[in-house]
N, C-alpha and C positions, 0 to 999 in steps of 0.2 A: 461609257454610258452617258447619254445626253438626257438630262431631266429638266423639265420646266414645271414649276408648280406655282400656284397662286393662293391668295387668301380671298375667299368669297365675302359677300356682304354680311354673312352671319359670323365671320371670323374663323371659319374652318379652312384648313389647308386642303387644296384640291390638286391632284396630279393632272397636269394639262397635256404633257407629252413625255414619253419614255421610249428611247430607242438606243440601239447599239451604234457606236461610231468608233472608227479606228483612231480618230484624233478629234480635237475640238477646233476645227478650222472655221473660218468665217463662212465658207460655202455650206458646210454642214449645219451650222447654226442658222443661216438664212433659210435653209430648208425647213428646219424646225419652226422658225417664226412664221414663214409663209404657210406652213401647214395649219398653224393656230389661226391665222387670219382667214384662210379658206374655210375653216370650220366655224367661223363666226366670232372669234375673239376680237373684241373692240380694243383699241389702244389702252394699255394699262395706265394707271395713275402714277406708278413708281416702279422702277427696277431696282432690285437688290441682287448683286452678282458677286462671284468670287474673284472678279478681276480678270477673268480669262479674256485675252485680247481678241480672239476670234469672235466670241460672243459680243463683246463691246462694239466691234466694228459692224457686226450684223444688226445690232439694235439701232445704231446710228443710221444705217441704210434703210431699215424698215420703219422704225418709229422715231423720227428725228426730234420730236418735241417732248418725249417722255423723260423726266428727270431720273437720275440714278443716285 
């Protein structure tokens, strides 16, 4: 399961993406992040991750300047 969620300006958690994935590869995560961009998500101010290497590589490719 690939899940992306964020915190909005009111401090509430919002699910941004939810999909099934056989593994957490960089390519699958790039698909998730590109989907978010295509739907209008602006670059986040901060990423908090579980340390998954596929996700970390995808973030560096899509949003190079966002701190983790």
